[in-house]
Structure formats: C-alpha cells, structure tokens
PARO-302104 format. One line per field, with one value per atom (N, C-alpha, C): residue number from 1; residue in one letter; z, x, y. Coordinates in nm, 2 decimals, m for minus. Layout:
num = NUM	... $
residu = A	... $
c3 = Z	... $
c1 = X	... $
c2 = Y	... $
***
This chain:
num = 1	1	1	2	2	2	3	3	3	4	4	4	5	5	5	6	6	6	7	7	7	8	8	8	9	9	9	10	10	10	11	11	11	12	12	12	13	13	13	14	14	14	15	15	15	16	16	16	17	17	17	18	18	18	19	19	19	20	20	20	21	21	21	22	22	22	23	23	23	24	24	24	25	25	25	26	26	26	27	27	27	28	28	28	29	29	29	30	30	30	31	31	31	32	32	32	33	33	33	34	34	34	35	35	35	36	36	36	37	37	37	38	38	38	39	39	39	40	40	40	41	41	41	42	42	42	43	43	43	44	44	44	45	45	45	46	46	46	47	47	47	48	48	48	49	49	49	50	50	50	51	51	51	52	52	52	53	53	53	54	54	54	55	55	55	56	56	56	57	57	57	58	58	58	59	59	59	60	60	60	61	61	61	62	62	62	63	63	63	64	64	64	65	65	65	66	66	66	67	67	67	68	68	68	69	69	69	70	70	70	71	71	71	72	72	72	73	73	73	74	74	74	75	75	75	76	76	76	77	77	77	78	78	78	79	79	79	80	80	80	81	81	81	82	82	82	83	83	83	84	84	84	85	85	85	86	86	86	87	87	87	88	88	88	89	89	89	90	90	90	91	91	91	92	92	92	93	93	93	94	94	94	95	95	95	96	96	96	97	97	97	98	98	98	99	99	99	100	100	100	101	101	101	102	102	102	103	103	103	104	104	104 $
residu = M	M	M	M	M	M	L	L	L	S	S	S	A	A	A	F	F	F	V	V	V	Y	Y	Y	P	P	P	G	G	G	A	A	A	G	G	G	Q	Q	Q	I	I	I	L	L	L	Q	Q	Q	R	R	R	R	R	R	R	R	R	G	G	G	A	A	A	G	G	G	T	T	T	A	A	A	Y	Y	Y	A	A	A	V	V	V	L	L	L	F	F	F	T	T	T	L	L	L	F	F	F	L	L	L	I	I	I	I	I	I	L	L	L	I	I	I	F	F	F	D	D	D	V	V	V	F	F	F	R	R	R	P	P	P	M	M	M	I	I	I	H	H	H	N	N	N	L	L	L	L	L	L	A	A	A	V	V	V	L	L	L	D	D	D	W	W	W	A	A	A	A	A	A	E	E	E	G	G	G	D	D	D	N	N	N	A	A	A	P	P	P	L	L	L	E	E	E	K	K	K	I	I	I	S	S	S	L	L	L	A	A	A	G	G	G	V	V	V	V	V	V	V	V	V	P	P	P	F	F	F	A	A	A	L	L	L	G	G	G	L	L	L	A	A	A	I	I	I	Y	Y	Y	V	V	V	M	M	M	N	N	N	L	L	L	F	F	F	D	D	D	V	V	V	A	A	A	R	R	R	A	A	A	N	N	N	R	R	R	R	R	R	M	M	M	S	S	S	A	A	A	R	R	R	P	P	P	P	P	P	P	P	P	L	L	L	V	V	V $
c3 = m4.06	m4.03	m3.89	m3.86	m3.73	m3.62	m3.64	m3.54	m3.51	m3.61	m3.59	m3.50	m3.51	m3.43	m3.29	m3.25	m3.12	m3.06	m3.14	m3.09	m3.03	m3.10	m3.04	m3.12	m3.06	m3.13	m3.24	m3.36	m3.47	m3.56	m3.52	m3.61	m3.72	m3.69	m3.80	m3.90	m3.86	m3.95	m4.04	m3.98	m4.06	m4.16	m4.12	m4.22	m4.33	m4.30	m4.41	m4.49	m4.46	m4.53	m4.49	m4.37	m4.32	m4.21	m4.25	m4.15	m4.06	m4.10	m4.01	m3.90	m3.93	m3.82	m3.73	m3.79	m3.71	m3.62	m3.67	m3.58	m3.47	m3.50	m3.40	m3.29	m3.32	m3.22	m3.14	m3.21	m3.14	m3.04	m3.08	m3.00	m2.88	m2.90	m2.79	m2.69	m2.74	m2.65	m2.57	m2.63	m2.57	m2.46	m2.49	m2.40	m2.27	m2.29	m2.17	m2.09	m2.16	m2.10	m2.01	m2.06	m1.99	m1.87	m1.88	m1.77	m1.66	m1.70	m1.61	m1.54	m1.61	m1.54	m1.45	m1.49	m1.40	m1.28	m1.29	m1.17	m1.08	m1.12	m1.03	m0.98	m1.06	m1.01	m0.93	m0.96	m0.88	m0.73	m0.69	m0.55	m0.49	m0.57	m0.52	m0.50	m0.59	m0.57	m0.45	m0.44	m0.32	m0.19	m0.19	m0.06	m0.03	m0.14	m0.12	m0.06	m0.12	m0.07	0.08	0.11	0.24	0.34	0.31	0.40	0.42	0.31	0.32	0.40	0.39	0.47	0.62	0.64	0.78	0.84	0.76	0.81	0.84	0.76	0.77	0.88	0.88	0.97	1.07	1.06	1.16	1.13	1.01	0.97	0.94	0.98	0.96	0.84	0.72	0.60	0.57	0.54	0.50	0.37	0.37	0.25	0.16	0.03	m0.07	m0.10	m0.12	m0.16	m0.32	m0.37	m0.51	m0.54	m0.62	m0.65	m0.73	m0.69	m0.76	m0.90	m0.90	m1.02	m1.11	m1.05	m1.14	m1.20	m1.16	m1.22	m1.31	m1.26	m1.34	m1.46	m1.46	m1.57	m1.69	m1.67	m1.78	m1.83	m1.74	m1.78	m1.87	m1.82	m1.90	m2.04	m2.04	m2.17	m2.26	m2.21	m2.29	m2.34	m2.26	m2.30	m2.40	m2.39	m2.49	m2.63	m2.63	m2.75	m2.81	m2.73	m2.77	m2.84	m2.78	m2.83	m2.96	m2.96	m3.08	m3.20	m3.17	m3.27	m3.33	m3.25	m3.30	m3.39	m3.35	m3.43	m3.56	m3.55	m3.67	m3.77	m3.73	m3.82	m3.88	m3.80	m3.85	m3.96	m3.93	m4.02	m4.15	m4.14	m4.26	m4.34	m4.27	m4.33	m4.41	m4.36	m4.43	m4.55	m4.54	m4.66	m4.77	m4.73	m4.83	m4.90	m4.82	m4.88	m4.97	m4.95	m5.02	m5.16	m5.17	m5.30	m5.41	m5.53	m5.64	m5.67	m5.72	m5.75	m5.87	m5.87	m5.97	m6.11	m6.21	m6.35	m6.39	m6.44	m6.48	m6.63 $
c1 = m6.66	m6.54	m6.55	m6.67	m6.68	m6.66	m6.71	m6.69	m6.55	m6.46	m6.32	m6.26	m6.31	m6.26	m6.30	m6.40	m6.43	m6.35	m6.29	m6.21	m6.08	m6.01	m5.88	m5.85	m5.81	m5.78	m5.67	m5.70	m5.61	m5.65	m5.74	m5.78	m5.87	m5.95	m6.04	m5.96	m5.85	m5.77	m5.69	m5.64	m5.56	m5.65	m5.78	m5.87	m5.90	m5.89	m5.92	m5.79	m5.69	m5.56	m5.49	m5.51	m5.44	m5.35	m5.25	m5.16	m5.09	m5.05	m4.98	m5.07	m5.19	m5.29	m5.32	m5.34	m5.37	m5.26	m5.14	m5.02	m5.01	m5.03	m5.02	m5.12	m5.25	m5.35	m5.32	m5.28	m5.25	m5.14	m5.03	m4.91	m4.95	m5.01	m5.05	m5.14	m5.24	m5.34	m5.26	m5.18	m5.10	m5.01	m4.95	m4.86	m4.93	m5.05	m5.12	m5.18	m5.22	m5.27	m5.16	m5.03	m4.92	m4.89	m4.89	m4.87	m4.97	m5.10	m5.21	m5.19	m5.16	m5.15	m5.03	m4.92	m4.80	m4.83	m4.90	m4.93	m5.03	m5.11	m5.20	m5.14	m5.08	m5.04	m4.91	m4.82	m4.70	m4.72	m4.80	m4.83	m4.91	m5.00	m5.08	m4.99	m4.89	m4.80	m4.71	m4.66	m4.58	m4.65	m4.78	m4.86	m4.89	m4.91	m4.94	m4.81	m4.70	m4.57	m4.54	m4.57	m4.55	m4.64	m4.76	m4.85	m4.81	m4.77	m4.72	m4.60	m4.51	m4.39	m4.42	m4.52	m4.56	m4.62	m4.70	m4.77	m4.66	m4.56	m4.46	m4.36	m4.31	m4.20	m4.23	m4.34	m4.37	m4.31	m4.25	m4.19	m4.30	m4.28	m4.37	m4.32	m4.34	m4.30	m4.41	m4.37	m4.48	m4.55	m4.68	m4.76	m4.76	m4.76	m4.77	m4.91	m4.93	m5.06	m5.07	m5.18	m5.21	m5.24	m5.16	m5.17	m5.30	m5.38	m5.50	m5.47	m5.37	m5.33	m5.26	m5.19	m5.13	m5.23	m5.35	m5.46	m5.54	m5.58	m5.68	m5.62	m5.49	m5.43	m5.41	m5.35	m5.34	m5.47	m5.57	m5.70	m5.77	m5.76	m5.83	m5.76	m5.63	m5.56	m5.59	m5.59	m5.63	m5.77	m5.86	m6.00	m6.01	m5.93	m5.94	m5.89	m5.78	m5.73	m5.84	m5.90	m6.01	m6.12	m6.17	m6.28	m6.23	m6.11	m6.06	m6.05	m6.01	m6.00	m6.14	m6.24	m6.38	m6.42	m6.40	m6.44	m6.36	m6.23	m6.15	m6.20	m6.23	m6.28	m6.41	m6.50	m6.63	m6.61	m6.53	m6.50	m6.44	m6.34	m6.28	m6.38	m6.47	m6.57	m6.67	m6.71	m6.80	m6.73	m6.60	m6.53	m6.52	m6.49	m6.47	m6.61	m6.71	m6.84	m6.90	m6.85	m6.90	m6.82	m6.71	m6.64	m6.72	m6.71	m6.77	m6.70	m6.76	m6.69	m6.60	m6.48	m6.38	m6.44	m6.40	m6.44	m6.34	m6.40	m6.31	m6.29 $
c2 = m3.05	m2.97	m2.91	m2.86	m2.80	m2.91	m3.03	m3.13	m3.16	m3.15	m3.18	m3.06	m2.94	m2.83	m2.85	m2.93	m2.95	m3.06	m3.15	m3.26	m3.21	m3.13	m3.07	m2.94	m2.84	m2.72	m2.74	m2.69	m2.71	m2.82	m2.91	m3.02	m2.97	m2.87	m2.81	m2.74	m2.67	m2.59	m2.69	m2.80	m2.89	m2.96	m2.99	m3.04	m2.95	m2.82	m2.72	m2.69	m2.76	m2.75	m2.62	m2.57	m2.45	m2.50	m2.57	m2.63	m2.54	m2.42	m2.32	m2.28	m2.24	m2.20	m2.32	m2.44	m2.56	m2.60	m2.59	m2.62	m2.52	m2.39	m2.29	m2.31	m2.33	m2.36	m2.48	m2.59	m2.71	m2.70	m2.63	m2.62	m2.53	m2.42	m2.33	m2.39	m2.46	m2.53	m2.64	m2.72	m2.82	m2.76	m2.65	m2.59	m2.55	m2.48	m2.44	m2.56	m2.66	m2.78	m2.85	m2.85	m2.91	m2.83	m2.70	m2.61	m2.63	m2.64	m2.66	m2.79	m2.90	m3.03	m3.03	m2.96	m2.96	m2.88	m2.76	m2.68	m2.74	m2.84	m2.90	m3.03	m3.12	m3.25	m3.24	m3.15	m3.15	m3.13	m3.03	m3.02	m3.14	m3.19	m3.30	m3.43	m3.45	m3.56	m3.54	m3.42	m3.38	m3.40	m3.36	m3.37	m3.52	m3.60	m3.74	m3.81	m3.78	m3.84	m3.79	m3.66	m3.61	m3.68	m3.71	m3.78	m3.92	m3.98	m4.12	m4.13	m4.04	m4.04	m4.02	m3.93	m3.90	m4.03	m4.10	m4.22	m4.33	m4.34	m4.44	m4.41	m4.28	m4.25	m4.15	m4.08	m3.97	m3.84	m3.82	m3.70	m3.59	m3.47	m3.37	m3.28	m3.32	m3.24	m3.14	m3.02	m2.92	m2.96	m2.93	m2.95	m2.83	m2.86	m2.75	m2.71	m2.59	m2.54	m2.53	m2.56	m2.54	m2.39	m2.33	m2.19	m2.16	m2.07	m2.04	m1.98	m1.89	m1.82	m1.93	m2.02	m2.13	m2.22	m2.22	m2.30	m2.21	m2.10	m2.01	m1.96	m1.91	m1.84	m1.94	m2.06	m2.15	m2.20	m2.22	m2.27	m2.16	m2.03	m1.93	m1.91	m1.92	m1.90	m2.02	m2.14	m2.26	m2.25	m2.20	m2.18	m2.08	m1.97	m1.86	m1.92	m2.00	m2.06	m2.15	m2.22	m2.32	m2.24	m2.13	m2.05	m1.98	m1.92	m1.86	m1.96	m2.08	m2.19	m2.21	m2.22	m2.25	m2.13	m2.01	m1.90	m1.89	m1.93	m1.93	m2.03	m2.15	m2.26	m2.22	m2.16	m2.12	m2.01	m1.91	m1.80	m1.85	m1.94	m2.00	m2.09	m2.16	m2.24	m2.16	m2.04	m1.95	m1.90	m1.86	m1.81	m1.91	m2.03	m2.14	m2.17	m2.17	m2.20	m2.08	m1.96	m1.85	m1.83	m1.90	m1.90	m1.97	m1.92	m1.99	m2.12	m2.22	m2.35	m2.32	m2.39	m2.38	m2.43	m2.36	m2.41	m2.51	m2.62	m2.73	m2.74 $
***
C-alpha cells in the first residue's frame, strides 16, 4: 500500500478505498504540476522561437525570463501535497492494521 503512495499522490488512498481523499490529493498534485510545467515551458518555448526568428530574419525579439516564484511556489506546494499524501497513507494504514479482524 505504501508503494502505491509513492507512485502518484492519491493512489494509496484509492487502494485503501478512500476515494474522496485520493481524488483530492491527485487533483491538487496534478494542478500544481500543470502550473509548474506551464510556468517553465512557456518562457522556454517563447525564447526558442525568438532565437530561431532572430537567426532566420534578424529580428530582435525580447527574451522572456523564467520567474523564480513561478517555479518555486508550485514546486513547493506540489511537494507539500506529496508529503502530506505519504503521511496520510501511513496514518490510515496504521489505523486499518490496529482494528480487530471482523467476526464472520
């Protein structure tokens, strides 16, 4: 169960049949990952196209900077979601193993 929590946030909770928590962790992590990718790749692609245009036509288009806050904030929030996910799976796993087995 813990191994699935390392694969992707929310996978451990879904395996524990806690679909609400699993979906919340997965959606939040995916959201911060998309924001991080967008904030990094958008300026990189713009700069690549500006350099290629300059090489082809000699146009001097301004280059975009990659914002440090635009990278650090989504990364830190995504990492926080990932760590909270691991602690949540471990806590729920301890609770589940501490329960007495059901009487059949």
